[in-house]
C-alpha positions as CSV (number, residue, x, y, z in Angstrom):
1,M,95.9,71.8,110.7
2,G,98.9,74.0,110.2
3,I,99.4,77.4,111.8
4,T,101.3,80.3,110.2
5,V,102.4,83.3,112.4
6,I,102.3,86.7,110.7
7,T,104.2,89.7,112.2
8,P,104.3,93.3,110.8
9,S,107.2,95.4,112.0
10,I,109.5,98.4,111.1
11,P,113.3,98.6,111.0
12,E,113.5,100.6,114.2
13,R,112.0,97.8,116.2
14,R,114.5,95.1,115.3
15,R,115.3,94.1,118.9
16,L,111.6,93.6,119.7
17,L,111.1,91.7,116.5
18,A,114.1,89.4,117.3
19,Q,112.4,88.5,120.6
20,A,109.1,87.8,119.0
21,M,110.9,85.6,116.4
22,E,112.7,83.7,119.1
23,S,109.5,83.0,120.9
24,V,108.1,81.4,117.7
25,Q,111.2,79.3,117.2
26,V,111.4,77.8,120.7
27,Q,107.9,76.3,120.7
28,I,107.6,72.8,122.2
29,S,105.2,72.0,119.3
30,P,106.4,74.1,116.4
31,F,104.4,76.4,114.1
32,D,104.4,75.6,110.4
33,A,105.7,79.0,109.3
34,H,106.4,82.6,110.5
35,L,105.9,85.3,107.9
36,I,107.4,88.8,108.6
37,R,106.9,92.0,106.8
38,V,109.2,94.9,107.8
39,Q,108.2,98.2,106.1
40,Q,108.9,101.8,107.0
41,P,105.6,103.8,107.2
42,P,105.1,107.0,105.3
43,E,106.7,110.0,107.0
44,D,107.9,107.6,109.8
45,V,104.4,107.8,111.4
46,L,102.7,104.5,112.1
47,S,98.9,104.5,111.5
48,L,96.3,101.8,112.0
49,V,95.7,101.7,108.3
50,H,99.4,101.0,107.7
51,I,99.2,98.1,110.2
52,S,96.1,96.7,108.5
53,S,97.8,96.9,105.1
54,Q,100.8,95.0,106.5
55,L,98.7,92.3,108.0
56,N,96.7,91.8,104.8
57,A,99.8,91.6,102.7
58,L,101.0,88.8,105.0
59,L,97.6,87.1,105.0
60,S,97.8,86.8,101.2
61,A,100.8,84.5,101.5
62,V,99.4,82.2,104.2
63,D,98.7,78.6,102.9
64,T,97.8,76.9,106.3
65,E,94.4,76.3,107.8
66,W,95.1,78.7,110.7
67,V,96.8,82.1,110.9
68,A,98.1,83.7,114.1
69,P,98.9,87.4,114.1
70,L,101.7,88.3,116.6
71,C,102.6,91.9,117.3
72,D,106.4,92.4,117.2
73,D,106.3,93.6,120.9
74,D,104.6,90.5,122.2
75,V,106.1,87.0,122.8
76,Y,104.8,83.5,123.0
77,L,105.6,81.3,126.0
78,P,107.2,78.0,124.9
79,D,104.1,75.9,125.4
80,H,101.7,78.3,123.5
81,V,101.1,75.9,120.6
82,E,100.9,72.9,122.8
83,K,98.3,74.5,125.0
84,I,96.0,75.8,122.2
85,Q,96.2,72.8,119.8
86,P,93.4,70.8,121.5
87,Y,91.1,73.8,120.9
88,L,91.8,74.1,117.1
89,K,88.8,71.9,116.2
90,P,86.2,72.0,113.4
91,D,83.8,73.9,115.7
92,A,86.2,76.7,116.3
93,D,87.1,79.7,114.1
94,V,88.9,82.0,116.6
95,V,91.0,80.5,119.4
96,Y,92.4,82.8,122.1
97,S,94.2,82.3,125.4
98,W,95.3,84.5,128.3
99,A,98.3,86.8,128.5
100,R,100.6,86.4,131.5
101,D,99.5,88.7,134.3
102,E,96.3,89.7,132.5
103,Y,93.6,91.4,134.5
104,D,90.9,89.1,135.7
105,E,88.2,91.2,134.1
106,N,89.7,90.5,130.7
107,R,89.6,86.7,131.2
108,V,86.2,86.1,129.6
109,D,85.5,82.6,128.3
110,L,83.2,82.9,125.2
111,S,83.4,79.2,124.2
112,E,79.6,78.7,124.9
113,V,78.5,82.1,123.8
114,P,76.8,82.4,120.3
115,P,78.5,84.7,117.8
116,D,75.8,87.4,117.9
117,K,76.2,87.7,121.6
118,V,80.0,87.8,121.3
119,A,79.6,90.7,118.8
120,F,77.4,92.5,121.3
121,L,79.8,92.0,124.2
122,L,82.9,93.0,122.2
123,G,81.0,96.1,121.0
124,Q,80.9,97.2,124.7
125,R,84.6,96.8,125.3
126,N,87.6,94.8,124.0
127,F,88.7,92.0,126.4
128,I,90.5,89.8,123.9
129,R,94.1,90.7,122.9
130,S,95.3,90.6,119.4
131,T,97.5,87.5,119.9
132,I,94.9,85.0,118.7
133,T,94.6,82.1,116.1
134,I,92.1,82.5,113.4
135,R,90.8,80.0,110.7
136,T,92.4,81.4,107.5
137,E,89.3,80.8,105.4
138,V,87.0,82.7,107.8
139,L,89.5,85.6,108.0
140,R,89.7,85.9,104.2
141,R,85.9,85.7,103.9
142,I,85.5,88.9,105.8
143,G,88.2,90.7,103.9
144,G,91.0,90.5,106.5
145,W,91.8,93.7,108.4
146,A,89.7,96.8,107.7
147,H,91.0,100.1,106.1
148,E,88.1,102.5,106.6
149,Y,89.4,104.6,109.6
150,R,88.1,108.1,110.2
151,E,88.2,110.4,113.2
152,G,89.7,107.8,115.5
153,K,87.4,104.9,114.7
154,F,86.8,102.1,112.2
155,G,83.6,102.9,110.2
156,G,82.1,99.5,110.2
157,T,82.2,98.9,114.0
158,G,83.2,102.1,115.7
159,A,86.2,100.4,117.3
160,E,89.3,102.4,117.9
161,F,91.9,99.8,117.1
162,E,92.4,97.4,114.2
163,D,92.4,94.2,116.3
164,W,89.3,95.2,118.2
165,D,87.5,96.0,114.9
166,L,88.6,92.6,113.5
167,L,87.1,90.7,116.5
168,I,83.8,92.4,116.2
169,R,83.6,91.8,112.4
170,L,84.5,88.1,112.9
171,A,81.7,87.7,115.5
172,R,79.2,89.5,113.3
173,A,80.1,87.1,110.4
174,G,79.3,84.1,112.6
175,A,82.8,83.1,113.7
176,R,82.8,80.7,116.6
177,F,85.1,81.8,119.5
178,R,86.9,79.2,121.7
179,C,88.9,80.0,124.8
180,A,92.0,78.1,125.8
181,P,92.0,79.2,129.5
182,F,95.8,79.2,130.0
183,E,98.6,81.8,130.1
184,T,100.4,81.1,126.9
185,W,102.0,84.5,125.9
186,I,103.2,87.9,127.2
187,Y,101.5,91.1,126.3
188,R,103.9,94.1,126.0
189,S,102.4,97.4,124.8
190,G,104.5,100.0,123.1
191,N,103.9,103.1,120.9
192,W,103.4,100.9,117.7
193,R,100.0,102.4,117.0
194,R,101.2,106.0,117.0
195,T,104.8,106.8,116.3
196,L,108.2,105.1,116.0
197,T,109.1,103.6,119.4
198,W,112.8,103.0,118.7
199,K,114.9,105.9,117.6
200,G,118.0,103.7,117.8
201,E,119.3,100.5,119.3
202,D,120.0,102.1,122.7
203,T,117.4,104.9,122.9
204,P,113.9,103.5,123.2
205,G,112.4,106.7,124.6
206,F,109.1,106.7,126.5
207,R,107.0,103.5,126.4
208,V,103.8,102.6,128.1
209,V,104.1,99.2,129.7
210,S,100.7,99.0,131.4
211,A,97.9,101.3,132.6
212,R,94.6,100.8,134.4
213,Y,91.8,103.1,135.6
214,G,89.3,102.5,138.4
215,I,89.3,101.0,141.9
216,D,90.3,97.7,143.3
217,G,87.9,95.1,142.0
218,S,86.5,97.4,139.4
219,F,89.0,98.8,136.9
220,A,89.6,99.0,133.2
221,D,92.8,98.1,131.3
222,V,93.6,101.3,129.4
223,T,97.1,100.4,128.2
224,N,96.3,100.6,124.5
225,L,94.4,103.9,124.9
226,V,97.3,105.6,126.8
227,A,99.9,104.1,124.4
228,H,97.8,105.5,121.5
229,I,98.1,109.1,122.9
230,A,101.7,108.9,124.0
231,T,104.7,110.0,122.1
232,D,108.4,109.1,122.4
233,E,108.7,112.2,124.7
234,G,105.9,111.2,127.1
235,V,102.2,111.6,127.7
236,E,100.0,114.4,129.1
237,F,96.3,114.5,130.0
238,E,93.8,114.9,132.8
239,V,92.6,111.9,134.8
240,D,88.9,111.7,134.4
241,N,86.1,109.6,132.8
242,D,86.2,111.8,129.6
243,A,89.9,110.9,129.1
244,F,89.2,107.2,129.0
245,G,85.6,107.3,127.6
246,M,84.3,105.2,130.5
247,D,83.4,105.1,134.2
248,P,84.5,101.7,135.6
249,A,83.3,102.5,139.1
250,E,80.4,104.9,139.4
251,D,80.2,107.0,142.5
252,H,83.8,106.3,143.5
253,V,86.9,108.4,143.3
254,K,89.0,106.4,140.8
255,E,92.8,105.9,140.5
256,F,95.0,105.8,137.4
257,R,98.0,103.5,137.7
258,I,100.6,103.5,135.0
259,T,103.8,101.6,134.5
260,Y,106.2,103.1,131.9
261,S,109.8,103.0,130.8
262,V,112.1,105.8,129.8
263,D,115.3,104.6,128.0
264,G,114.7,101.1,129.5
265,V,114.2,102.3,133.1
266,V,110.8,101.2,134.4
267,T,108.7,103.4,136.8
268,E,105.2,103.0,138.3
269,R,103.1,106.1,139.2
270,L,99.7,106.4,140.8
271,F,97.3,109.3,140.1
272,T,93.9,110.2,141.6
273,E,90.8,111.2,139.5
274,G,91.2,114.9,138.8
275,D,95.0,114.9,138.7
276,S,97.0,116.1,135.8
277,V,99.4,113.5,134.2
278,N,102.6,114.9,132.7
279,L,105.1,112.1,132.2
280,P,108.0,111.6,132.4
């Protein structure tokens, strides 16, 4: 029942990668292997297709029953493997757990939901992060991560990100999702999906830590979306439903809350629907 972790990265993110590597190495119950691929993207611009290619290259070298993609800006808690192991059973193909401090609306347990229903729910929004564990045979059967990406979406699913697209395709192929309802890792979003985050060891620039849009009790996690449009210099847009492609609280004036860092200094800002965001 071995598990191989796979992590794509780039030279500029060596400090993040070191933290991810350490989190793999300090597990109470160890992983079988950690495969890492560090490759500079063309013209120093990271694209979703480049990420998919990196992940597929790593997948080709996996020889264990399970494979666990880990972004280089995320880290496992020391009991991650110990907590998910009881769920890696013959009736499971995708096992996922909670991220620390995750929003409640993203803590959806799909363990008893049939794959076609899972595919439908994931087609509405993505509430499962990319730090999951997948049966290697099933992942290879669907061709790994997709490459067809045009006009901001993956052609087969219409999803905006490679991890979201993968989840939908897995569900459509009949993969059985199982939830380990524990906090076992830490989600840290950076500019990995757009440009180089680290210009040097001591100049990380602008980085989106977390972002949400809506009202108390009804909001959407838009961290990935904002990170996608951000650059190392900052982010600029109007706060409205069009910017986020959704209305999480109809007939209410919504708020946009963002936590970001500039050269390692973390700041939180609050904006109201209709405001202009121009950070930092």
